[in-house]
C-alpha positions in Angstrom: 163.1 76.2 87.8 159.8 77.7 87.0 156.8 75.9 86.0 156.0 75.5 82.3 152.8 77.3 81.6 150.0 75.3 80.0 148.8 76.6 76.7 145.8 78.8 77.0 142.5 77.1 76.2 141.4 78.0 72.8 137.8 79.0 72.4 136.2 76.8 69.8 133.3 78.6 68.2 130.9 76.6 66.1 129.0 78.1 63.2 129.3 78.9 59.6 131.5 81.4 57.8 130.0 84.1 55.7 131.3 82.5 52.6 129.5 79.2 53.4 126.3 81.0 54.0 126.5 83.0 50.8 127.2 79.8 48.8 124.2 78.0 50.4 121.9 81.0 49.6 123.1 81.1 46.0 122.4 77.4 45.6 119.0 77.7 47.1 118.2 80.6 44.7 119.3 78.6 41.7 117.2 75.5 42.7 114.3 77.8 43.5 114.4 79.4 40.1 114.5 76.1 38.3 111.7 74.7 40.4 109.5 77.7 40.1 109.7 77.7 36.3 108.7 74.0 36.2 105.9 74.6 38.7 104.3 77.5 36.8 104.3 75.5 33.5 101.6 73.0 34.3 101.3 71.3 30.9 103.7 68.5 31.8 101.8 67.8 35.1 98.4 68.0 33.4 99.5 65.5 30.7 100.8 63.1 33.3 97.5 63.5 35.3 95.4 63.0 32.2 97.3 59.8 31.3 96.8 58.4 34.8 93.1 59.3 34.8 92.8 57.6 31.4 94.4 54.4 32.8 92.2 54.4 35.8 89.1 55.0 33.7 89.9 52.1 31.4 90.7 49.7 34.3 87.4 50.8 35.9 85.5 50.1 32.7 87.0 46.6 32.4 86.2 45.8 36.1 82.6 47.2 35.7 82.0 45.0 32.6 83.1 41.9 34.5 81.2 42.8 37.7 77.9 43.6 35.8 78.4 40.8 33.2 77.6 43.2 30.5 79.7 45.3 28.0 81.0 48.8 29.0 81.7 51.0 26.0 84.6 53.5 25.9 83.9 56.6 23.8 87.0 58.3 22.4 86.1 61.9 21.5 88.2 64.7 20.2 88.3 66.3 23.7 87.1 63.7 26.0 87.0 60.0 26.9 83.8 58.7 28.5 82.2 55.4 29.6 78.7 54.3 28.5 76.5 51.2 29.1 75.3 51.1 25.4 77.1 51.8 22.2 77.3 55.6 22.1 77.4 56.1 18.3 78.8 59.6 18.6 77.1 60.6 21.9 76.3 58.6 25.0 72.6 59.1 26.1 72.3 60.5 29.6 70.4 57.4 30.9 73.3 55.1 29.7 76.3 56.9 31.1 78.5 55.1 33.6 78.4 57.0 36.8 81.6 58.4 38.3 82.6 56.1 41.3 82.9 58.9 43.9 79.8 60.8 42.7 81.3 63.7 40.9 84.0 64.0 38.2 86.1 67.1 38.3 89.0 68.7 36.3 89.7 71.5 34.0 88.9 69.8 30.8 86.1 67.7 32.4 84.1 70.7 33.3 84.4 72.0 29.7 83.9 68.9 27.5 81.7 66.6 29.5 78.0 67.4 29.8 77.6 66.0 33.3 79.7 65.8 36.4 78.1 62.5 37.5 79.2 60.8 34.2 82.5 59.0 34.2 84.1 61.2 31.6 87.4 63.0 31.5 88.1 66.0 29.4 91.4 67.0 27.8 93.0 69.9 29.8 94.3 73.0 27.9 97.8 72.5 26.7 97.5 68.7 26.5 97.1 66.8 23.3 96.2 63.1 22.8 95.8 60.8 19.8 95.0 57.1 19.3 96.9 54.5 17.4 93.8 53.2 15.5 90.9 54.8 13.7 88.0 54.1 16.0 85.8 56.3 18.1 84.7 53.5 20.5 85.4 50.0 21.8 84.0 47.9 24.6 85.1 45.6 27.3 83.0 42.5 27.2 81.7 40.5 30.2 85.0 38.7 30.5 87.0 42.0 30.4 88.3 41.5 26.9 88.4 44.5 24.6 86.2 44.2 21.5 85.8 46.5 18.5 82.6 47.1 16.6 82.5 44.4 13.9 86.1 43.2 13.9 88.9 42.0 16.1 90.3 44.6 18.5 93.7 45.6 17.2 95.0 47.0 20.4 95.0 50.6 21.4 97.7 53.1 22.2 96.8 56.6 23.3 99.6 59.1 23.2 99.2 61.9 25.7 101.5 64.9 25.1 102.2 68.1 27.0 105.2 70.4 27.3 107.2 68.3 24.8 106.9 65.1 26.7 104.7 62.1 25.7 103.1 59.4 27.7 101.4 56.3 26.4 98.3 54.5 27.6 97.8 51.2 26.0 95.2 48.4 26.0 96.5 44.9 25.1 94.3 43.2 22.4 93.7 39.7 23.8 93.6 40.3 27.6 92.6 44.0 27.8 95.5 44.7 30.2 95.8 48.5 30.6 99.2 49.9 31.0 
C-alpha cells in the first residue's frame, strides 16, 4: 500500500480585504465630516469657555476679598464682566481695577470690550450671548466671601451663557457665595 499523502500546507495570509478597507474609509469620512462641521462652528466652544472664565473670575474675586479683608466688586456690563476694588458705578477707575493674576488677560471679546489687558476683565466673544437673572450691574464679595448687593440682600445670581443653541448657567448662591 502506498502512503497517504499529507494535505498540502495552506498558506495563511493575514490582512484586510478590499471591502473592509473601503468600509473603514467611508466611516472615517463620515466621522471627519461631522467633526469638521463642529470644529469650524466655534460658538459652542466660545460659550463654554466664557462660562468657565466667568466661574473662575467669580471664585477669584471671592478669594481675593477674603485674602485682602476688603470687598471686591463684580461689574456686570453689557459686553464684559470685570473686577474692581471700589464700587464701579458704571465704570471701574483704572487705579481700582483688580489685576489679572498672570499679568495679562487675553481673548477675543476681552481685547474688544476691556480697556486694559492687565485688568481682570473678560469680554463677551462674538456669537455668544449672556444675561443675568436679576437686575443689577454690580455686586461685591465682602471680607468673609459672602455676596452682597448695593443696599439690599443679595438675591442670588444666575448668568445664562448661550452660543450655538446651547445654554450654560453660572450661578452664585446667596448666603455662601458658592460659585457653580
